[in-house]
C-alpha positions in Angstrom: 30.4 -50.9 -28.2 33.1 -53.3 -29.4 36.5 -52.4 -31.1 35.3 -54.7 -33.8 32.3 -53.0 -34.1 33.7 -49.7 -34.8 37.1 -49.8 -36.0 37.6 -48.7 -39.8 38.3 -51.5 -42.5 41.5 -51.4 -43.6 43.3 -49.9 -40.6 47.1 -48.9 -40.9 49.1 -48.7 -37.7 48.3 -44.9 -37.1 44.8 -45.7 -37.5 45.0 -48.3 -34.7 46.8 -45.8 -32.8 43.8 -43.5 -33.1 41.3 -46.2 -32.4 42.8 -47.1 -29.3 43.0 -43.7 -28.3 39.2 -43.2 -28.8 38.1 -46.3 -27.3 40.0 -45.8 -24.0 36.9 -43.2 -23.2 38.5 -42.7 -19.4 42.0 -41.5 -20.8 40.8 -40.0 -24.5 41.6 -36.4 -24.7 41.3 -35.0 -28.4 44.3 -32.3 -27.9 46.4 -35.9 -26.9 46.3 -37.1 -30.5 49.1 -34.3 -31.7 51.8 -35.9 -29.8 51.0 -39.2 -30.6 50.3 -38.2 -34.4 53.3 -36.4 -34.8 54.6 -34.4 -38.1 53.3 -37.2 -40.4 51.6 -36.3 -43.1 50.0 -39.8 -43.3 48.9 -39.9 -39.8 47.4 -36.2 -40.4 45.1 -37.6 -43.4 44.2 -40.8 -41.5 43.2 -38.7 -38.2 41.1 -36.1 -40.5 39.4 -39.4 -42.2 39.0 -40.9 -38.3 37.4 -37.9 -37.4 35.0 -37.3 -39.9 34.0 -41.3 -39.8 33.7 -40.8 -35.8 31.6 -37.4 -36.4 28.8 -39.6 -38.7 29.2 -42.4 -36.6 28.6 -40.9 -32.9 28.2 -37.3 -32.9 24.4 -37.0 -33.9 23.3 -34.4 -31.6 19.5 -34.1 -31.9 20.4 -33.8 -35.9 22.7 -31.2 -35.2 25.6 -33.3 -36.5 23.8 -35.0 -39.2 26.4 -35.3 -42.2 25.7 -34.6 -45.5 27.5 -35.3 -48.7 30.5 -32.8 -49.5 28.8 -30.3 -52.2 31.0 -30.3 -55.6 30.5 -26.7 -55.8 30.6 -24.8 -52.3 30.3 -21.5 -53.8 26.7 -19.4 -54.1 26.3 -16.7 -56.6 25.4 -13.6 -55.9 25.6 -10.2 -57.9 26.0 -8.2 -54.9 29.6 -6.7 -54.4 31.2 -8.1 -51.3 32.2 -6.2 -48.5 36.4 -6.9 -48.0 36.2 -8.7 -44.7 40.0 -9.3 -43.0 40.3 -13.3 -42.2 42.4 -14.5 -39.1 46.2 -14.7 -39.7 46.0 -18.3 -38.3 42.6 -20.4 -39.1 43.3 -24.0 -39.9 41.8 -27.2 -39.3 42.7 -28.2 -35.8 42.7 -25.6 -33.0 46.3 -25.9 -31.7 47.3 -23.7 -34.8 45.1 -20.5 -33.7 46.9 -18.8 -31.3 45.3 -19.1 -27.8 44.9 -17.1 -24.8 46.9 -19.1 -22.5 44.7 -17.8 -19.3 41.9 -20.3 -20.3 41.8 -23.7 -20.8 40.0 -23.9 -23.9 38.5 -27.2 -25.6 40.6 -28.7 -28.5 38.5 -28.6 -31.4 38.3 -30.2 -35.2 36.9 -29.4 -38.5 34.4 -31.7 -40.2 35.5 -33.0 -43.4 31.5 -33.2 -44.6 28.8 -30.9 -44.9 26.8 -30.9 -41.4 23.3 -29.6 -41.3 23.9 -28.3 -45.3 27.2 -26.3 -43.7 30.2 -27.2 -45.8 33.4 -27.6 -44.5 34.9 -24.1 -45.8 32.2 -22.3 -44.1 32.9 -23.9 -40.6 36.7 -22.9 -41.4 35.6 -19.2 -42.4 33.6 -18.8 -39.1 36.3 -21.2 -36.9 33.5 -23.2 -35.4 34.8 -26.3 -34.6 33.6 -29.7 -32.7 35.5 -31.4 -30.0 34.9 -33.1 -26.5 34.3 -31.6 -23.0 36.6 -33.2 -20.1 34.1 -35.6 -19.2 34.3 -36.8 -23.2 31.2 -35.2 -24.0 30.6 -34.3 -27.7 30.5 -30.1 -28.1 29.5 -27.8 -30.4 32.7 -25.2 -30.6 31.7 -21.6 -31.5 35.2 -19.7 -31.4 35.6 -16.1 -30.9 38.6 -14.7 -32.4 40.2 -11.2 -32.0 43.4 -10.1 -34.0 43.8 -14.0 -34.9 44.0 -15.0 -31.3 41.3 -17.4 -29.7 39.5 -15.2 -27.0 36.2 -17.1 -26.2 34.4 -20.4 -27.1 30.7 -20.7 -26.9 30.4 -24.5 -25.8 26.8 -26.3 -26.6 26.2 -29.5 -25.2 23.8 -32.7 -26.4 20.9 -31.3 -24.0 21.0 -27.8 -25.5 22.9 -26.6 -22.3 25.5 -24.0 -23.0 28.4 -22.4 -21.2 31.0 -20.1 -22.4 35.3 -20.3 -21.8 37.1 -17.3 -21.7 35.9 -13.9 -20.7 33.2 -12.0 -21.2 33.9 -8.4 -20.4 35.0 -7.1 -23.9 33.2 -9.9 -25.9 32.0 -8.7 -29.3 29.3 -10.4 -31.6 30.1 -13.9 -33.1 31.8 -13.2 -36.2 32.4 -9.8 -35.9 36.3 -10.0 -36.2 35.1 -11.0 -40.1 33.9 -7.8 -41.1 35.0 -3.8 -40.9 32.8 -1.5 -39.6 30.5 0.4 -41.4 28.9 -0.5 -44.8 25.2 -0.8 -46.4 23.8 -3.5 -44.0 24.6 -6.4 -41.3 22.6 -9.5 -40.7 22.1 -10.7 -37.1 21.0 -13.7 -35.7 20.2 -15.5 -32.8 22.4 -18.7 -33.0 25.7 -19.3 -34.6 24.8 -22.0 -37.0 22.2 -19.8 -38.2 24.9 -17.0 -39.1 26.7 -19.5 -40.7 23.5 -21.0 -42.9 23.1 -16.9 -44.0 26.9 -16.7 -44.6 27.1 -19.3 -46.8 23.9 -18.4 -48.7 25.0 -15.3 -49.5 28.5 -16.6 -50.1 30.2 -15.2 -47.4 29.9 -11.7 -49.0 27.4 -9.5 -46.3 28.4 -9.2 -42.6 26.7 -11.5 -40.5 26.8 -11.6 -36.9 24.8 -13.8 -34.2 24.7 -13.3 -30.5 27.8 -14.6 -28.5 26.3 -16.3 -25.6 22.6 -17.0 -24.3 20.1 -14.5 -25.0 20.4 -12.9 -21.5 24.2 -12.4 -22.4 23.5 -11.4 -25.9 21.7 -8.4 -24.8 24.1 -7.3 -23.0 27.0 -7.9 -26.0 24.4 -6.2 -28.5 24.6 -2.9 -26.2 28.5 -3.1 -25.8 28.9 -3.2 -29.5 26.0 -0.8 -30.7 28.2 1.4 -31.9 29.8 -1.3 -34.3 26.2 -2.4 -35.7 25.2 1.1 -35.7 27.8 1.9 -38.1 25.9 -0.1 -40.9 22.9 1.6 -42.7 20.5 -1.1 -41.8 20.6 -3.6 -39.3 18.6 -6.9 -40.1 17.6 -9.1 -37.2 16.9 -12.7 -38.3 15.5 -14.3 -35.4 13.5 -17.4 -35.3 9.5 -16.8 -35.2 8.8 -18.3 -31.9 7.6 -15.8 -29.1 10.7 -15.8 -26.9 13.1 -14.8 -29.5 10.6 -12.2 -31.0 10.3 -10.5 -27.9 14.1 -10.5 -27.7 14.3 -9.1 -31.3 11.8 -6.0 -30.1 14.2 -5.1 -27.2 17.4 -5.0 -29.8 15.2 -3.1 -32.0 14.0 -0.8 -30.2 18.0 0.5 -29.3 18.1 2.1 -32.4 16.9 5.2 -34.4 13.4 4.6 -35.8 13.6 3.1 -39.6 17.2 1.7 -39.3 16.1 -2.0 -38.0 14.4 -4.5 -40.5 12.8 -7.7 -39.1 13.3 -10.8 -41.3 10.4 -12.9 -41.3 11.2 -16.6 -40.7 9.1 -19.6 -41.8 11.9 -22.0 -40.3 15.3 -22.2 -38.5 17.9 -20.7 -40.9 19.7 -24.1 -40.4 16.6 -26.3 -41.5 16.1 -23.9 -44.7 19.6 -24.2 -45.6 19.9 -27.9 -45.7 16.5 -28.4 -47.5 18.4 -26.0 -50.4 16.0 -23.3 -49.8 18.8 -20.6 -50.1 17.0 -18.4 -52.4 14.3 -18.2 -49.6 16.9 -17.6 -47.0 18.1 -14.4 -49.4 14.5 -13.3 -50.0 13.4 -13.2 -46.4 16.3 -10.9 -45.8 15.9 -8.6 -48.6 12.1 -8.3 -48.0 12.8 -7.5 -44.3 10.3 -5.2 -43.1 11.3 -2.1 -41.3 10.5 -2.6 -37.6 8.0 -0.3 -35.7 7.6 -0.4 -31.9 4.3 -2.5 -31.2 1.1 -0.5 -31.2 2.4 1.9 -34.1 0.1 1.7 -37.0 1.1 3.7 -40.4 -1.8 5.4 -41.7 -0.6 3.9 -45.5 -0.7 0.5 -44.0 -4.9 1.2 -43.4 -7.6 -0.6 -45.7 -11.1 -0.2 -45.8 -11.8 -3.7 -44.5 -9.9 -2.8 -41.3 -11.5 0.2 -40.6 -14.9 -1.7 -41.3 -13.9 -4.3 -38.5 -14.2 -1.9 -35.9 -17.2 -3.2 -33.5 -16.5 -1.2 -30.9 -19.4 1.3 -31.4 -22.2 -1.2 -31.9 -24.4 -0.6 -28.9 -26.9 -3.2 -27.4 -30.2 -1.6 -26.4 -30.4 -0.9 -22.3 -33.5 -1.5 -20.6 -34.0 2.4 -19.8 -35.0 4.3 -22.6 -33.5 7.8 -22.3 -30.3 6.4 -21.4 -30.2 4.1 -24.2 -30.8 6.9 -26.5 -27.9 9.0 -25.0 -25.5 6.1 -24.9 -26.9 4.4 -28.2 -26.4 1.1 -26.6 -24.0 -0.5 -24.0 -21.0 -1.3 -26.1 -18.5 -4.1 -25.5 -14.8 -2.8 -25.3 -16.1 -0.1 -22.6 -15.7 0.4 -19.3 -18.8 1.4 -17.3 -19.0 2.4 -13.9 -22.4 2.5 -12.2 -22.0 4.9 -8.8 -24.4 5.9 -6.2 -25.0 6.3 -2.4 -24.9 3.2 0.1 -28.4 1.3 -0.5 -29.5 3.2 -3.3 -29.7 0.2 -5.9 -26.5 -0.2 -7.7 -25.8 -4.0 -7.7 -30.0 -4.0 -8.3 -29.7 -1.9 -11.9 -26.4 -3.9 -12.4 -28.7 -6.9 -12.5 -31.2 -5.7 -14.5 -28.9 -4.5 -17.3 -27.0 -8.0 -16.9 -30.4 -10.0 -17.3 -31.0 -7.9 -20.2 -27.9 -8.4 -22.4 -28.6 -12.4 -21.6 -32.4 -12.6 -22.3 -33.0 -10.0 -24.7 -29.5 -10.0 -26.8 -28.4 -13.7 -26.2 -25.1 -12.1 -25.0 -22.7 -14.2 -22.3 -22.4 -12.2 -19.1 -19.8 -13.0 -16.3 -21.2 -11.9 -12.9 -18.4 -11.0 -10.2 -20.3 -10.0 -6.9 -17.8 -10.2 -4.1 -20.4 -9.4 -1.3 -22.3 -12.3 -2.2 -22.2 -16.0 -3.1 -22.7 -17.2 -6.4 -26.1 -18.9 -5.4 -27.6 -15.4 -4.7 -25.8 -13.9 -8.1 -27.5 -16.8 -10.1 -30.9 -16.5 -8.1 -31.1 -13.2 -9.2 -31.4 -13.7 -13.1 -34.0 -16.5 -12.1 -36.0 -13.6 -10.0 -35.5 -11.3 -12.6 -37.0 -13.7 -15.3 -40.0 -14.8 -12.9 -41.0 -11.2 -11.9 -40.4 -12.3 -8.3 -38.4 -10.4 -5.7 -35.1 -11.8 -4.8 -35.6 -11.8 -1.4 -38.8 -13.9 -1.7 -37.5 -16.3 -3.7 -34.2 -16.7 -1.6 -36.6 -17.0 1.6 -39.0 -19.3 -0.1 -37.9 -21.3 -3.0 -41.1 -22.6 -3.3 -42.9 -19.5 -4.5 -41.4 -21.4 -8.3 -41.9 -24.8 -9.2 -39.7 -26.9 -10.6 -40.8 -27.0 -13.8 -40.6 -23.0 -13.6 -37.2 -22.9 -12.4 -35.9 -25.1 -15.2 -37.5 -22.9 -18.0 -36.1 -20.1 -16.5 -32.4 -21.6 -16.4 -32.9 -22.4 -19.8 -33.2 -18.8 -20.8 -30.1 -17.7 -18.8 -27.7 -20.4 -17.4 -26.0 -21.0 -20.6 -25.3 -17.6 -21.1 -24.0 -16.8 -17.6 -20.8 -17.4 -15.5 -20.2 -16.8 -11.8 -17.1 -16.3 -9.5 -17.2 -18.3 -6.0 -14.6 -16.0 -4.2 -14.6 -18.7 -1.1 -14.2 -15.7 0.8 -10.9 -15.1 -0.6 -9.8 -11.7 -2.5 -6.5 -11.8 -3.5 -6.2 -9.3 -6.3 -3.5 -11.0 -8.7 -6.0 -14.2 -8.5 -8.8 -12.0 -9.3 -7.3 -10.3 -12.4 -6.6 -14.1 -13.6 -10.2 -15.3 -13.0 -11.3 -12.0 -14.9 -8.9 -13.0 -18.1 -10.5 -16.7 -18.2 -13.9 -15.1 -18.6 -13.2 -13.0 -21.5 -11.5 -16.1 -22.9 -14.5 -18.2 -22.2 -16.4 -15.9 -24.7 -17.8 -13.6 -22.2 -19.1 -10.1 -23.9 -19.4 -8.2 -20.6 -18.6 -8.7 -17.2 -20.3 -7.2 -13.6 -17.9 -6.5 -10.9 -19.3 -5.5 -8.1 -17.5 -3.7 -6.6 -14.1 -1.9 -6.8 -13.5 -1.1 -3.2 -13.3 -4.6 -1.9 -11.3 -5.4 -4.7 -8.7 -3.2 -3.6 -9.0 -4.3 -0.1 -7.3 -7.4 -1.1 -4.3 -6.0 -2.5 -0.7 -5.5 -1.4 -1.3 -1.4 -0.4 1.2 0.3 -1.9 2.6 3.4 -0.3 0.2 5.6 -1.5 -2.5 4.1 0.1 -6.2 3.1 -1.1 -6.1 6.0 -4.4 -3.0 4.6 -5.8 -4.3 1.0 -5.7 -7.6 2.1 -7.3 -5.5 3.7 -9.7 -3.6 0.4 -10.2 -6.6 -1.7 -10.5 -8.4 0.7 -12.8 -5.6 0.5 -15.1 -5.2 -3.0 -15.0 -9.0 -3.2 -15.8 -8.5 -0.7 -18.6 -5.6 -3.0 -20.0 -8.0 -6.1 -19.7 -10.4 -4.6 -22.2 -8.1 -3.6 -24.8 -6.3 -6.7 -24.8 -10.0 -8.8 -24.7 -12.7 -6.6 -26.2 -14.7 -7.5 -23.2 -17.0 -4.7 -21.8 -16.7 -4.3 -17.9 -19.9 -2.9 -15.9 -17.8 -2.0 -12.5 -20.0 -0.7 -9.8 -18.0 2.1 -7.4 -18.6 3.5 -4.0 -19.0 7.3 -3.4 -17.0 9.8 -1.2 -19.0 11.6 1.5 -21.1 14.2 0.4 -20.1 17.8 1.5 -23.9 19.0 1.3 -27.0 16.5 0.9 -26.3 13.0 1.5 -26.3 10.9 -1.5 -28.5 8.6 0.7 -31.2 11.7 0.9 -30.8 12.6 -3.1 -27.9 14.6 -3.2 -26.6 15.2 -6.7 -23.7 13.2 -7.7 -20.9 14.6 -10.0 -17.4 12.9 -11.0 -15.8 14.7 -8.0 -18.0 12.4 -5.8 -16.3 8.9 -7.3 -14.6 7.5 -4.5 -10.6 7.0 -5.0 -8.2 7.8 -7.7 -9.1 10.4 -10.4 -8.3 7.4 -12.8 -12.0 6.0 -12.3 -13.5 9.2 -14.1 -10.2 9.6 -16.7 -10.0 6.0 -17.7 -14.2 5.2 -17.6 -15.8 5.7 -20.9 -19.2 5.8 -19.2 -20.4 6.6 -15.8 -24.0 6.2 -14.6 -25.0 7.4 -11.2 -28.7 6.8 -9.1 -29.6 9.3 -7.3 -32.6 8.7 -4.6 -34.1 10.0 -1.9 -34.6 7.0 0.5 -36.4 8.9 3.3 -38.7 10.3 0.8 -42.2 9.9 1.9 -43.8 9.9 -1.2 -41.9 8.1 -3.3 -38.9 6.2 -1.6 -38.6 3.6 -4.0 -37.8 6.1 -7.0 -34.9 7.3 -8.4 -33.2 9.2 -11.2 -30.6 8.0 -13.4 -27.7 10.7 -14.0 -25.1 10.3 -17.0 -22.2 11.7 -15.8 -20.1 10.6 -18.6 -20.3 9.6 -22.4 -17.3 9.3 -24.1 -18.6 8.1 -27.3 -21.3 10.6 -27.7 -21.6 13.0 -25.1 -24.5 13.6 -24.1 -25.0 13.6 -20.5 -27.5 15.1 -17.8 -30.7 13.5 -16.1 -31.9 10.5 -17.8 -34.7 8.0 -16.9 -37.0 8.0 -13.9 -37.4 4.4 -12.3 -39.1 2.9 -9.7 -38.4 -0.4 -7.6 -41.9 -2.7 -7.9 -41.6 -4.6 -4.5 -44.3 -7.1 -5.9 -42.0 -8.1 -9.0 -38.7 -7.1 -7.6 -38.2 -5.2 -10.7 -36.2 -1.7 -11.4 -38.1 -0.2 -14.1 -38.7 3.0 -15.9 -41.6 4.9 -14.4 -43.3 8.6 -15.1 -42.0 11.8 -13.3 -44.2 13.6 -11.1 -45.9 16.6 -13.4 -44.0 19.2 -11.0 -41.0 17.5 -12.2 -41.9 17.2 -15.5 -42.9 20.8 -15.8 -39.4 21.8 -14.8 -38.3 19.9 -17.8 -40.5 20.5 -20.5 -37.4 22.1 -22.5 -35.7 18.7 -22.5 -35.7 16.4 -25.4 -37.8 13.8 -23.2 -40.4 16.1 -22.2 -42.7 14.6 -25.0 -42.1 10.8 -23.6 -42.6 12.1 -20.1 -46.2 13.3 -20.9 -47.1 10.0 -22.8 -45.5 8.0 -19.8 -48.0 10.5 -17.3 -51.1 9.9 -19.3 -51.0 6.2 -20.0 -50.1 6.0 -16.4 -52.7 8.1 -15.0 -50.9 10.8 -13.8 -52.9 13.4 -15.4 -55.8 12.2 -13.1 -55.9 12.6 -9.2 -55.1 9.2 -8.8 -51.3 8.6 -8.0 -49.2 6.8 -11.0 -49.1 3.2 -10.4 -45.9 1.3 -11.3 -47.4 -2.1 -11.7 -50.0 -1.3 -14.2 -50.2 -3.2 -17.1 -48.0 -1.5 -19.5 -45.2 -1.9 -16.8 -46.2 -5.7 -16.1 -45.9 -6.5 -20.3 -42.6 -4.9 -20.2 -41.1 -7.1 -17.1 -42.3 -10.1 -18.8 -40.6 -9.2 -21.8 -43.9 -8.5 -24.1 -43.0 -5.2 -24.5 -40.3 -2.6 -25.4 -39.7 0.4 -24.3 -39.2 2.9 -27.7 -35.7 4.4 -27.8 -37.2 7.3 -30.0 -39.0 10.0 -27.1 -41.5 11.3 -29.7 -42.4 7.7 -30.5 -46.0 6.5 -29.2 -45.8 3.8 -26.4 -47.7 0.7 -26.6 -49.7 -0.2 -23.7 
């Protein structure tokens, strides 16, 4: 840009002097103008006019220096009685007329003669907020800190948003704190200096307003350092912008005060944008209507509505394929943590697959499958095997037992509603937890995790060992459920039994869960499988025992289930007559009797778990009743 392009029309000798200095970019220092201008009033007026023109022509820093026409009336009506505030003894147009701490090389500054972003020159002067150039001749904002009328610091903001602070921050006050005495009804705190100027101007400079003095980290330190001054007011109103970072900072600040003292103003835009748009009444309304802050998770009973109470979907249960268990739990719910436990090789993964397939193909729910001891192809084939009533091992050994058309028809039922995790042999726990979070975001209603111990093996072990690692993991899973609303079905191992081994039918209780006590404390449901794999008569039959039922409380022995080698299914079956007689006092005695009679248990023939009724149920043509007294269709 040439001299002819920027020189103002009708320049006097003094203006030419100023113009020459401005154009000498390598030598230009704003403070040097004083020795050239001297005490001439004409020179001073010319300098002020030149500076205003220069601001408009050259200092549009991302809109921060957009210049408005001066208001004819800079005052703002406010019916509230103002709080008396001391003004520094020397706050005038140029920084050289303000006393300075000679220990620091401050940047000379100048006040504008026109409105900048709706803020009037009088407001800039009141707050000692100026504009100048750093040593590299970059235009900068200068939020000047005064103490006892002396300049003690400058918060410098550049065009690209970078900031720095000149002066000592050891005893730094909130920006503008020198303008107001301690005590009073309320004080407004903003996150930026221009925001404080905007609020102050909107209120006619009558109510105390301060701003964070430096960046957010330094602002928190200053907030704590000046806590006594802030706490001297009856109310503290935090007027921070609505973005996530500023709101998180507001939560930190609010937590420093006693309950009920802090209010949070809800802002739709930045304070400076609102002021520039003439929305001063909206600024004042946001402050007067600021809501009392409460820590996250605190809900006032007076805020509860009928609609909010009825919005809870946590008690909606989805029917399980095991009638007694389903009756006790009233179905399986999302937003809950359910553990499946059993001895080694008893059928934990098999029953987990049965439940998963039932949720997908019976209820149309999306299910994530994280089986860490197998690849995703096996997990996916399990859905096809269950749907087609063929053993998973047979299908994997000989994929041709199903035609391509059969496979496509089966996949249409479950593939769109399932997701799988390919861990590629890596079990990094942090990465796994991120994947689980993704499953929830992708719309999965339930997730099956098999199993906890292998996840813990991929964690960086804590000093306390595996028990503490499991505690950390289960807490993370509980947090995930609360955040996402996804239900998690988690498989866990047992400790070594003191008496009869779990693999030989030993009874399971909550203390047998392997690892931390958090498993039984944080779980909503704990379901155990008890099976004697060495039993000569019925090695493929197992009992479901409900160890914990947080929602309803019912516990104890539930369904007898049997693994059918012909279909690969794990389905309910009748108990032996002797066992049923021992349990005639249970609410399931009537159903046991029906199951035995229909399955041929009253005859001398051994009950056939592959009878018509079981085949129909496995094919999805029959549903096991929930009511134990209901007739059972065969």
